[in-house]
C-alpha positions as CSV (number, residue, x, y, z in Angstrom):
1,M,91.8,147.4,77.6
2,N,88.4,146.8,79.2
3,L,87.3,143.2,79.1
4,P,83.6,142.3,78.5
5,Q,81.7,141.5,81.6
6,S,81.2,137.9,80.4
7,D,85.0,137.4,80.1
8,I,85.6,138.8,83.6
9,A,82.9,136.5,85.0
10,A,84.5,133.5,83.2
11,R,87.9,134.3,84.5
12,Q,86.6,134.7,88.0
13,A,84.8,131.4,87.8
14,D,88.0,129.7,86.5
15,S,89.9,131.2,89.4
16,A,87.3,130.1,92.0
17,A,87.2,126.6,90.5
18,T,90.9,126.1,91.1
19,R,91.5,127.8,94.4
20,R,93.4,126.0,97.1
21,L,91.2,124.0,99.4
22,H,91.8,123.4,103.1
23,I,91.0,119.7,103.6
24,V,91.0,118.1,107.1
25,T,91.4,114.3,107.5
26,T,90.5,112.8,110.8
27,V,91.2,109.3,112.2
28,N,91.9,107.6,115.5
29,A,95.7,107.5,115.2
30,A,98.2,109.6,113.3
31,W,100.1,106.3,112.3
32,N,96.9,105.2,110.6
33,M,97.1,108.1,108.2
34,W,100.8,107.5,107.6
35,N,100.6,103.7,107.1
36,F,97.3,103.5,105.2
37,R,96.5,106.9,103.6
38,R,99.9,108.3,102.8
39,Q,99.4,108.0,99.0
40,M,96.0,109.8,99.3
41,L,97.6,112.6,101.3
42,T,100.4,112.9,98.7
43,A,97.9,113.2,95.9
44,L,95.9,115.9,97.7
45,L,99.1,117.8,98.4
46,A,100.2,117.4,94.8
47,D,97.0,119.0,93.7
48,G,97.9,122.1,95.7
49,H,95.6,121.7,98.6
50,R,96.3,122.5,102.2
51,V,95.9,119.3,104.3
52,T,95.5,119.0,108.1
53,V,95.5,115.7,109.9
54,L,93.3,115.7,113.0
55,A,94.2,112.7,115.2
56,P,95.7,111.6,118.5
57,S,99.5,112.3,118.5
58,D,102.0,109.5,118.1
59,E,105.3,108.7,116.5
60,A,103.9,109.3,113.0
61,V,103.3,113.1,113.5
62,D,106.8,114.2,112.4
63,R,106.6,112.1,109.2
64,L,103.2,113.6,108.3
65,V,104.6,117.1,108.8
66,D,107.6,116.2,106.7
67,L,105.3,115.0,104.0
68,G,103.7,118.5,103.9
69,C,100.7,118.1,106.1
70,E,99.7,120.2,109.1
71,F,98.8,118.4,112.3
72,H,96.2,119.2,114.9
73,P,96.1,116.9,118.0
74,L,92.8,115.3,119.0
75,E,92.2,113.7,122.4
76,M,90.0,110.6,122.3
77,D,89.4,107.3,124.1
78,I,90.0,104.7,121.5
79,K,89.1,101.7,123.7
80,S,85.8,102.8,125.0
81,L,82.6,101.4,123.3
82,N,80.3,103.5,125.4
83,P,78.8,106.2,123.1
84,F,77.6,108.3,126.0
85,A,81.2,108.6,127.1
86,Q,82.1,110.1,123.7
87,L,80.5,113.5,124.1
88,G,83.9,114.9,124.9
89,L,85.1,113.6,121.5
90,F,82.2,115.3,119.8
91,F,82.9,118.6,121.4
92,A,86.6,118.3,120.7
93,M,85.9,117.7,117.0
94,F,83.4,120.5,116.9
95,R,85.9,123.0,118.4
96,A,88.7,121.7,116.1
97,F,86.5,122.1,113.0
98,R,85.4,125.6,114.1
99,Q,89.0,126.6,114.7
100,L,90.5,125.0,111.5
101,R,87.6,126.2,109.2
102,P,88.2,123.5,106.5
103,D,86.4,123.5,103.2
104,L,85.9,119.7,103.5
105,V,86.6,116.9,106.0
106,L,87.6,113.3,105.1
107,G,86.8,110.9,108.0
108,F,88.2,107.4,108.8
109,T,87.4,105.0,111.6
110,I,84.0,104.7,113.4
111,K,84.2,107.3,116.1
112,N,85.8,110.0,113.9
113,N,83.2,109.2,111.2
114,T,80.1,109.3,113.4
115,F,80.9,112.1,115.8
116,G,82.9,114.1,113.3
117,S,80.2,114.1,110.6
118,I,77.6,115.4,113.1
119,A,80.0,118.1,114.3
120,A,80.8,119.1,110.7
121,R,77.1,119.2,109.7
122,L,76.3,121.6,112.5
123,L,79.1,123.9,111.2
124,G,78.0,123.6,107.6
125,I,81.1,121.7,106.5
126,P,80.9,118.8,104.0
127,F,82.1,115.5,105.5
128,I,83.0,112.4,103.5
129,P,83.4,109.3,105.7
130,N,85.2,106.1,104.6
131,V,84.0,102.9,106.2
132,T,87.3,101.0,106.5
133,G,85.7,98.2,108.5
134,L,82.8,97.6,110.8
135,G,84.8,97.8,114.1
136,T,84.4,96.0,117.3
137,A,80.8,97.3,118.0
138,F,79.5,95.5,114.9
139,L,81.2,92.3,116.0
140,S,79.9,92.5,119.6
141,G,76.5,91.9,121.2
142,K,73.1,93.1,119.9
143,F,73.0,96.1,122.2
144,L,76.2,97.6,120.9
145,Q,75.2,96.7,117.3
146,R,71.9,98.6,117.7
147,V,73.8,101.6,119.2
148,A,76.3,101.5,116.2
149,H,73.4,101.3,113.7
150,L,71.7,104.4,115.3
151,L,75.0,106.3,115.3
152,Y,75.7,105.5,111.7
153,R,72.1,106.3,110.6
154,V,72.0,109.7,112.3
155,S,75.5,110.7,111.4
156,F,75.7,109.6,107.8
157,A,72.3,111.1,106.9
158,G,73.8,114.4,106.1
159,C,76.9,113.2,104.2
160,P,76.9,113.8,100.5
161,L,78.5,110.4,99.9
162,V,80.1,107.6,101.9
163,F,83.1,105.6,100.7
164,F,83.2,101.8,101.3
165,Q,86.1,99.5,100.8
166,N,84.1,96.4,99.8
167,R,80.7,95.7,98.4
168,D,79.6,93.5,101.3
169,D,79.8,96.4,103.7
170,S,78.0,98.8,101.3
171,A,75.2,96.2,100.8
172,L,75.0,95.7,104.6
173,F,74.7,99.5,105.3
174,T,72.1,100.0,102.6
175,G,70.1,96.9,103.6
176,L,70.0,98.3,107.2
177,N,69.0,101.7,105.9
178,L,72.1,103.3,107.4
179,V,73.0,105.0,104.1
180,R,71.1,105.6,100.9
181,E,72.0,103.9,97.6
182,D,72.9,107.3,96.0
183,Q,75.5,108.0,98.7
184,V,77.5,104.8,98.1
185,V,81.0,104.9,96.5
186,V,83.1,101.7,96.6
187,V,86.9,102.0,96.4
188,P,89.6,99.4,96.5
189,G,90.7,100.0,100.0
190,S,93.5,102.6,100.3
191,G,95.0,101.3,97.1
192,I,98.6,100.1,96.7
193,D,101.8,101.7,95.5
194,L,102.9,99.1,93.0
195,V,106.3,100.5,92.7
196,H,107.0,100.6,96.4
197,F,105.5,97.1,96.8
198,A,107.3,95.7,93.8
199,Q,107.0,92.0,92.8
200,A,109.7,89.8,94.3
201,P,110.7,86.2,93.4
202,M,109.3,83.4,95.6
203,P,111.7,82.0,98.3
204,A,113.4,78.7,97.6
205,H,111.2,75.6,98.0
206,D,114.0,73.5,99.5
207,G,114.1,75.1,103.0
208,P,111.5,75.4,105.8
209,V,108.2,76.8,104.6
210,Q,107.3,80.2,106.2
211,F,103.8,81.3,106.9
212,L,103.5,84.9,107.9
213,M,100.6,86.7,109.6
214,I,100.8,90.5,109.7
215,A,98.3,92.2,112.0
216,R,97.8,94.0,115.2
217,L,97.5,91.4,117.9
218,L,93.7,91.6,118.2
219,R,91.3,88.7,118.8
220,D,89.1,90.0,115.8
221,K,92.1,89.6,113.5
222,G,92.1,85.8,114.1
223,V,95.3,85.7,116.1
224,V,94.1,82.8,118.3
225,E,93.0,80.8,115.3
226,Y,96.4,81.3,113.7
227,V,98.2,80.2,116.9
228,E,96.1,77.1,117.3
229,A,96.3,76.2,113.6
230,A,100.1,76.5,113.8
231,K,100.3,73.9,116.6
232,M,98.1,71.5,114.5
233,V,100.1,71.8,111.4
234,R,103.5,71.4,113.2
235,E,102.3,68.0,114.3
236,S,102.4,66.7,110.6
237,H,104.9,69.3,109.2
238,P,107.3,69.9,112.1
239,G,109.8,72.0,110.2
240,T,107.3,74.6,109.2
241,R,107.7,78.1,110.5
242,F,104.9,80.4,111.7
243,L,105.8,84.0,112.0
244,L,103.6,86.7,113.6
245,L,104.4,90.4,112.8
246,G,102.6,93.4,114.4
247,P,102.2,95.5,117.4
248,A,100.9,94.0,120.7
249,G,99.0,95.7,123.5
250,S,97.4,98.3,121.2
251,E,94.6,100.7,122.2
252,N,91.8,98.1,121.6
253,R,89.9,96.1,124.2
254,T,90.5,92.8,122.3
255,A,94.3,93.3,122.1
256,F,96.8,90.7,123.3
257,S,100.0,91.7,125.1
258,A,103.6,91.0,124.0
259,E,103.9,88.7,127.0
260,Q,101.1,86.6,125.6
261,A,102.8,86.5,122.2
262,H,106.0,85.2,123.8
263,E,104.0,82.6,125.7
264,W,102.7,81.4,122.3
265,E,106.3,81.1,121.2
266,R,106.9,78.6,124.0
267,T,103.6,76.7,123.8
268,H,102.7,76.8,120.1
269,G,106.0,77.3,118.2
270,I,105.0,80.8,117.0
271,E,107.9,83.2,116.2
272,Y,106.8,86.7,117.3
273,L,108.6,89.4,115.4
274,G,107.1,92.5,117.0
275,P,106.1,95.6,115.0
276,S,108.0,96.8,111.9
277,D,108.1,100.1,109.9
278,D,108.7,98.2,106.7
279,V,106.9,94.9,106.1
280,R,108.3,94.3,102.7
281,P,111.4,92.2,103.7
282,H,109.2,90.0,105.9
283,I,106.7,89.4,103.1
284,E,109.5,88.7,100.6
285,Q,111.0,86.0,102.9
286,A,107.6,84.3,103.4
287,H,106.1,81.6,101.2
288,C,102.5,82.5,102.2
289,V,100.8,85.4,104.0
290,V,97.9,84.5,106.3
291,L,95.0,86.6,107.7
292,P,92.2,84.6,109.4
293,S,90.3,87.8,110.4
294,Y,86.6,87.9,111.4
295,R,85.8,90.7,109.0
296,E,87.7,93.4,107.2
297,G,87.2,96.5,105.0
298,A,90.1,96.0,102.6
299,P,92.9,94.3,104.5
300,R,96.2,96.1,103.8
301,T,98.4,93.2,104.6
302,L,96.8,91.0,102.0
303,I,96.9,93.7,99.4
304,E,100.6,94.3,100.1
305,A,101.5,90.6,100.1
306,A,99.6,90.0,96.8
307,A,101.4,93.0,95.2
308,I,104.7,91.5,96.1
309,G,103.6,88.2,94.6
310,R,102.8,86.0,97.6
311,P,100.0,83.4,97.8
312,L,97.4,84.2,100.5
313,I,95.3,82.3,103.0
314,A,92.4,84.2,104.6
315,S,89.0,83.6,106.1
316,D,86.0,83.6,103.8
317,V,84.6,87.0,105.1
318,P,83.9,90.4,103.6
319,G,87.1,92.2,102.8
320,C,89.2,89.1,102.7
321,H,87.3,87.3,100.0
322,D,87.4,90.4,97.8
323,I,91.1,90.1,97.6
324,V,91.6,86.3,97.8
325,D,90.1,84.3,94.9
326,D,90.0,80.8,96.2
327,G,92.2,78.5,94.3
328,S,93.6,81.3,92.1
329,N,95.8,83.7,94.2
330,G,95.2,81.9,97.5
331,L,93.0,79.8,99.7
332,L,90.0,80.6,101.8
333,C,89.1,79.0,105.2
334,T,86.1,79.1,107.5
335,V,86.1,82.1,109.9
336,R,86.8,81.4,113.6
337,D,87.8,77.8,112.8
338,A,91.4,76.9,113.5
339,E,91.0,73.4,112.0
340,S,89.8,74.9,108.7
341,L,92.8,77.2,108.7
342,A,95.1,74.3,109.5
343,S,93.6,72.3,106.6
344,A,94.2,75.2,104.2
345,M,97.8,75.4,105.4
346,R,98.3,71.7,104.8
347,R,96.8,72.0,101.3
348,F,99.3,74.8,100.6
349,L,102.2,72.7,101.9
350,D,101.2,69.8,99.6
351,M,101.4,72.0,96.5
352,E,104.4,72.1,94.1
353,A,106.6,75.2,93.9
354,Q,105.2,76.1,90.5
355,Q,101.7,76.2,91.9
356,W,102.9,78.7,94.5
357,A,104.5,80.8,91.8
358,T,101.3,80.8,89.8
359,M,99.3,81.9,92.8
360,G,101.7,84.7,93.5
361,Q,101.5,85.9,89.9
362,E,97.7,85.8,89.9
363,G,97.8,88.0,93.1
364,R,100.2,90.5,91.5
365,D,98.1,90.7,88.4
366,K,94.9,91.4,90.4
367,M,96.5,94.2,92.3
368,V,97.7,95.8,89.0
369,R,94.1,95.6,87.6
370,E,92.1,96.6,90.6
371,Y,94.0,98.0,93.5
372,D,96.5,100.6,92.0
373,V,96.5,103.6,94.4
374,A,95.7,105.9,91.4
375,H,92.2,104.5,91.4
376,V,91.6,105.6,95.0
377,A,93.2,109.0,94.5
378,N,91.1,109.7,91.5
379,A,87.9,108.7,93.4
380,Y,88.7,111.3,96.0
381,R,89.5,113.9,93.4
382,R,86.2,113.4,91.7
383,A,84.3,113.5,95.0
384,I,86.0,116.7,96.1
385,A,85.4,118.3,92.8
386,D,81.7,117.3,92.8
387,I,81.1,118.5,96.4
388,T,83.0,121.7,96.4
389,G,82.9,122.7,92.7
390,M,86.7,123.0,92.8
391,S,89.0,121.2,90.5
392,A,92.6,120.2,91.4
393,I,95.4,122.7,91.1
394,T,99.0,121.7,90.6
395,D,101.2,124.8,91.0
């Protein structure tokens, strides 16, 4: 039977609208995709798309491949802040995109976003960056800030849209004319798997109180303030424990070494736990999770701790104060101020157990309302459909 031309055209359009896309994600470390974007990758794979991770190789590569992704190694100098030394990265990304021939690229972290978006534009490939934080360049001197502004302005000009993880960062970028208002989409970080990070009962109130900071050992994360505040609080509350969990000596110019962390154990009473592949048991054993960072996109550790039902203490800065509602699910302190952090810790120690439980429940409720990973996955699905004209497929 011969079908009318209109029916043939309609079927061809339906087939084109659901074809399998090749999506490349690029970031400055494979572990970043595994730790922070795994649910997004899972959603893209579940929709039937081919997904390639373009990043420096590390121990997370095998896990990404087991998940169903392909992996393409990318050589880059993570520590360098000199943009003129990054031409090699630009050409490496240009060659990779030309070889991989993706339908769309999703970018994360400043160098991959800026140089990757320019390379993709030259090849006619849509690029969607996600501003996960401002990076060291924004927190450094005026020269580096001006260079970062120029890079963002030039590279993001051709992007169909730009994801931000909090409204402060999106307002900053639009105010500086680095992006247009019509490009901005705000998502709740990377979202949180509320089943994997299930709510857990608060630890008993009758033993030593445990504060826990989870972060890479970087100056910009407020590690020094945490260490100094711990020493202050121990003077009035000597039984209190201060735990520090996270990798030392990372590829960042503000990183502290493991040797320094062990020195803090001796001089300030910190308990350094090193890195961990699963933070949940550590959060469950803590009474309060602390992050005195200088600025964040959407801090994963606070989101995970709130999902498990732990009160939070964080600096009153973009990213952190999106998650911590002062007096509700946690307490806010002044950024770069160890005394202010110590004061917030003392306030927490003076509370009753029921107040802690109420704060923990408020945090869990907020994560359910606002930070479910489904919100982020659906935002990416809508963006991909709008830009490519392709809807998700599930076979």
